[in-house]
N, C-alpha and C positions, 0 to 999 in steps of 0.2 A: 933753437928752432930745428926741428927734425923734418927733413925732406925725404919722401918716399918716392922712388922711382920704379915704375913697372915696365918691364921690357916684354915685347912679344915679336915673334918672327915676322919678317917682312912680308907684307901682303896679307896678314891674318888680321881680321876685323875684331874689334872688341865685342865681347859677349853682351848683349843687350837684354833687358828684362823681357821675358817671354820666350827667349830663344831655347830655354830648357824644355819648356812645354811644347815648343815646335819640334824639337829633337825627339821628344817622346812620341809625338804624333806621326812622324815619319815612318817608323817601322810598322806601325798599325796601318797607316795608309798603304803602304806596300803589301801588307798581308791582305788588306781588303781587295786591292786591285788583283793580286796574285790569286786569291780565292775565286773571285768573280771570272777572271780570265781562264783559270783552269777548269771551273765548271763549264764554261761556255765551250771551250775546245773539246772536252770529253763528250758533251752532249751533241756538239756539231758533228764530231767524228761518227758517233753511233747513228745519228739521223741520216747522214750521207750514206753510210754503209747500208742501211735498211732500205733507203728510197732508191739509190742509183744502182748498186750491184744487183744484177738480175737473180743471182742465185740465193740471196738472202732476203727473206721475207719473215719478219717477226710477227707472226699471227698464229696462235694456238688455241684450240678449244679445250679450255680446262675450266670447267664450272666451279670445282672446289677451289682451285687456286684464285680464281676471280673473287669468290666470297671472301676467302682469306685476306686478299689484298685490300678489298674495301673495308673489311672489319679492321684490320690492322691500322690502316690509314686513319680511320675514324677514332680509334682508341689513342693513337699517338697524338692526333689533334686535340683530343679532350685533355690528354695529360699535359701537353705543352700549354694549353689554354689555362690550365689549373696553375702551373708554375709561373705563367706570366701574371696571373692574378695576385700571386704572392709578391711578385716583383712590383706589381702596381701598389700593393698596400704600403711598400716601403717608399716608392718614388712619388706616388700620388700625382702622377703626371698624365697629361691628356693623350701622348702618343702611346703610352703603355696600355691605356684603356681601350683605345681603338685597335691596337694589336690583339688584346685579349678577345675583344669582340669578333674581330676577323677570324681568329682561329677557332673560336666557338661556331661561328657560322660554317667554316669549312667542315668541321666536325659533324655538324647536324646534316649537312649536305651529303657526306659520305655515308653516315649511318642510316638516315632515313630514306634517301634516295639512291643509295649505292649498294650497301651491304644487304638491306632487307630485300629490295626487288631482286637482287642477284640470288638470294636465297630462295625465293618463292616462285621465280619466273620459269625455272625448269628449262632454261635455254631459249625461251620465246621473248621476242622483243617486247618491252613494256614501255610504251611511249610516254605515258603520263608520268611514270616515276623518273624516267631518263630525262625528259625535258624539264621536269621540276628540279632535278639534280643539277642540270646545266645552269639554270637560272640561279640557283643558290650558290653554286661555285663562282659564278660570275660576281655576285654580291660580295662573296668572301674575297675574291681577288681585288675588288674595288676598295674594300676596307683594308685589305693588306697593303695596297699601294698607297692608300691614305695615311697609314700609320708610319710610312717613311718620310712624310712631309708635313704632318700637322706639327704645330709648335710644341716644344716640351713645356708646356704651361702647367703649373701647379693647380690642382683642383681643390677648392675650399671644401665642398661637400662631396666627398668621394662616393659615399653611398648612394646619394640621390643621383649623381651623374652616372654611376654604373648601372643603376636600375633603368635610367632613361635610355642609355645606349643599348643595353640588352633588350629592352622593350622595343626599341626602334628596329633593331636587327630581327627580332622575333616577328614583328609586323611585317617587314620586308619578305621573310621566308614564307609566311602565311599567304601574303598577297600574291607572291609568285606561284605558290601551289594552287591558289584559287583561280588565277588566271588560266594556268595550264589545264585545270580541270574543266574550266568553262569551254575551252576551245579543243577538248581532247578528240572530238570527232573529226577535226580538221588538221590534226598534227601529222606531219609527214613521217613516213616510216621508211628509213634507209634500207635498201634491199640490195646488198651486193652479194656476190657469189660466196656462199659459205661465211659471210660476215667478215671476210678478209680482204676487203678491197684495199689495194696498195697504192693507188694513185689519187690525187685530189680531184674533186669534181667541183668545178667553179660555177656551174650553171644550173645544176639540179636543185640545190638547197641554198638559196641565197641567204635565208635567215640563219642557218647553221654556219655558213661561212663567215658571215658578219660577226656572230658570236665568238667564233674562234680567233678572229683578227683582234676583236676587242680584248679578249683574254690575254693574248700574246703581248699586246701593247701594255696592258696593265702591269703584267709581271715584269716586263722590260723596265717600265718606270720605277717599279718597286725596287729592282735590282740596283738601278742607278741611285735611287734615293737613299737606300740603306748603306750603299758604299760611300756615298757622300757624307752621311751622318757619322758613319764609323771613322771617317777622317776627322770629323769635328769633335767626336767624343772618344779620346784614345783609351779610356778606361772601360769602355763597354765593349766587351768581345762578342756578345750576342749579336750585335749588328752585322758582324762579319758573316755569321752563319745565315742570318736572314737574307743578306744579299745574295750569297751562294745559292740558297735554296730557291730564291726567285728565279734565278737562271734556269734551274732544272724545270720549274713550273711553266716557264715560258716555252721551253722545248717540248714539254708534254703537250701542250695545246697545239704546238706546231706540228707534232706527229699526229695528234687527232685530225688535223686538217689534211695531212698527207694520207691518212686512212680513216675516213669519217665513220667510225663505228661506235659512237656514244650509246646506241641503243641496244647493244648486244650485251646481255648478262652473263654470257658463258664463255666469252672469247677474251684472251689476254693478248695486248698488243705492246709495242715498244713504248707507246705513250703511257701505259699503265706502269711500266718500269720507271720512267722518268717521274711520274707522280710519286711513286714510292721513294725515289731518291729525294724528292722534295721534302717529304715528312722526315726521312731519316736525317737530312741536314738540319732540320728544326729540332729534332731529337737530340742530336750531338750538341747543338748550340745551347739547348736547355741543360743538359748535363754539365757542360762547361760553366753555364751560369750558376748551377748549384755549387759546383766546386769553388768558384770565385767567391760565392756568398759565404760559404763556411770559412774560406781563408780569411776574408775580410772580418767576419764575426770573430774569428779567434784572435786576429790582431787588435780589434777594438776591445775585446774583453781583456786582453793584457794591458792594453793602455788604460782602460778604466780602472783595473785593479791597482795599477801603479799610481794613478792620480788619487784613488781612495787611500792608499797607504800613505801617500805624500801628505794628504789632508790630515790624517790621523797623527802622523808624526809632527806635523806643523802645530796642530791645535792642542796636542797632548804632551808628548815627550819633549819636543823642542822648547815648548813654553815653560815646562817645569825646569828644564836644565837651564834655561835663560834666567829663571827666577832665582835658582840656586847660585848661578854665577854672580848675580847682582847682590844677593843676600850675603854670600861669602865674603864680599868686600867689607860689609859692615862689621865683621868679627874684629877688624883692627880698631874699631872705635866702641865706646860704651854703648851698650843696648838700653835704650830708655825704657822700653817695655818689658824687657827681661824674658820674652818669649821667642827670640830669634832662633835658638837651638831648636825648639819645637817645630817652628815653622820650617827650618831646613830639613829636619827629619820627616815631616809630613810631605814635603815637596819631593824629597828623595824616594820616599815610598810610592807617591803617585807616579813618578817617572819609572820606577821599577815595575810598577803594574802595567804601565802603557807599553813598555818594551816587551814584557811578557805577552801582552795581548797581540802585538804585532808579529812576534815570533810564532805564537799559536796560529794566527791567521795565515802566515806564509806556510806553515807545516800541515794545515788541514787539508786532506783530500778533497778534490772538487765535488765529487759525487756523494760525499758523506752525508747521511740524513740529518735533518735539523735537530731532531731529538737527540741524537748521538752527541753532536757537537755542544748542544745546550747542557747536557748532562756532565760532559767533561769539563766545560767551563765553570759550572757551578761547583763541581767537586774540587777543582784545582784551587778556586778562591777560597773555599771553606778550609781545605787542608793546610793552607799556608798559615793559618791561625789556630790550628788544632780543633776546629769545629767539624760537625757532621751535618750532611745535607740529605734531605729527602727530596727526591725529584719525581714529579708526576707529570708526564707529557703525553699528550694525545697524539698518536702517530698519524702520518699523512698530512700534517699541516705544511703548507707551502708558502714561502714568502720570497719576494724579490731580493736581489742581493743587498740593496740599501737597507731594507727594513730588517732582514736577517741580521746584518752587521750591527744595527742599532739595538736589536733584541739581545744579542749576545753581550754587547758592551754593557748595557743596562743591567743584565743579570749578574755579570762579574762584579760591577760596582756595588749593586745592592747587596750581594751575598758578602762581599769583602766588609762593607760597612757593618752588616749584622754580625759577622764572625768576629770582627775586631772590636766593635764599640758596645754592642748590646749586653754583654756579659753572659749570654747564653751560649750553650755548646751545641744547639741544633737550630738548623734553619730549613724552612720548607720552600720549595720552588715548584710552581705548577704552571703549565701552559696548556690551555684548553680553548675550544671553540665555544664562543657564547654569542648566540644569535648570528652565527655565520662569520664572526670576526674573532681572530686570535687574541686571546687575553693572557698576559703573563702576570703572575702574582708571586712575590717573594715576601714571606712572613717569618718573623721571629717573636718570641715571647719574653724578650729581654727587658733592659732597663727603660727603653723608649727615650723620647726627647720632644721638644717643642719645635716643629719644623720651621716655623717663623723666626725663631732665634737660635738656629743650630749653630754651634761653635764653628767658625770659619776654619780653623786649623784641622778640626777632626772630621766634620761632615759638610761644611759649606760648599767646598769645591766639588765634592762628589755629587751633592744634590744638584748643583748648578749644571754639572756635566750630563747627568741623567736627563734633566729637563731639556737641555739643548739638543741632545741626540733624539729625544722623542719628538720635539717640534720640528726637526729637520725632516723626518719621514711622515709628518702629519699624524702622529700617534697621540692619544690622550695619556697622560701620566698623572696619577694621584698618589700622594704620600699621606698616610694616616699613622699618627703616632702620639703617644702621651706618655709622660713619665710613669714608670713602673707599669706600663700597659702594653708593652711591645711595639712593634712597627710593622706596617703593611705597605708594600710598593706595588701598585697596579698600573700596568700599561696595557692599553687597548689599541690594536693596530687596525 
């Protein structure tokens, strides 16, 4: 009996299941809090400086710069919405859908009610467009905050859910614009000296004051929600940047409250700088998301290739070597059938071909065209038995990794069988598109055989291997042959 004793320092608790995941979450939680706190401190410092210090008043009449800011923010929002849609296609989750719709709503608000009015207003207040833009941005802020709290629930019908969400957001934008247009004659027009009012007005525009407070509260809720979710999901770095961006958005609306100038198309305020920082933080988060995606894709591709090679080695080379090992032990005893040496030779040949195919797969450049790889595989298989091969491949045919691998393996096996057993010195290989589907054909005019009674030692294992590989990727394989009439192997993918 063996007794194992584990010692640990005094006062140190034993590591329990889940502690490793918790330890991974701690650094990200610290980063989430640090990002939110840092954004809040920077924004608070700028806001206090602009509001309290008499000599600082960030308000400049720059019509071109205002147009540029509104356009840039709209384009950034559209870009990030597109990237989040790509993320949504992978995750198929409700929270990513709401986030994509929120960003799309903010993009429409900036483009339709911000950049365009600023371009055509020529410095004059545009109440309809400005108030419609305020309403659309509030709707975007509401969806943005909701994205931080909706459950990460998988969507069964993503297309239908996406159309419904986009339609609902579009209806909200149109309803908001219609209401603003209907009451356009009663809309208040903020008139401060030079459009640069630097102190809040709590009594003149109650509706605008309420809207600004609502926006501030929504973005604070979003910042808290995304920080909390980043703590719960340690592998999702985008949530860090969403939380930090929400902090800048909250301070942007706070500065609009301190200097109520939403209706001026040609002035730039501190609030506009905070809004730009909000979108820049989203852009940085999107860039990090893309980098993380490509890193994960590269790791998954390597793992998938390793699994594929492991399957091929297990199903091919390992099985043949195991058969040779078992059969070699029978050499010590009389062979009742008298064909054991031929079986060993055939198994050794198949093992050799499998090893060469694995080596060729490892040595093949990743970006090499399919037609080039197919030509090389066919030529190598024919050359080993002194045959010649004519290859006719339609360029531009694309197959996924699994079907391309099955195609190459079937080609190598079919050419090997033809060169080795048909008695002919020439083999034809063609890969063409027929009715939009890739079709492989390997033909020889040699001795032929009866497929149903193919000798197991010579052809049986090869035919079985080709059929199994075709069935694995859902391809149709047909073998036509007759004595003295040649052989045709057709595979339709």
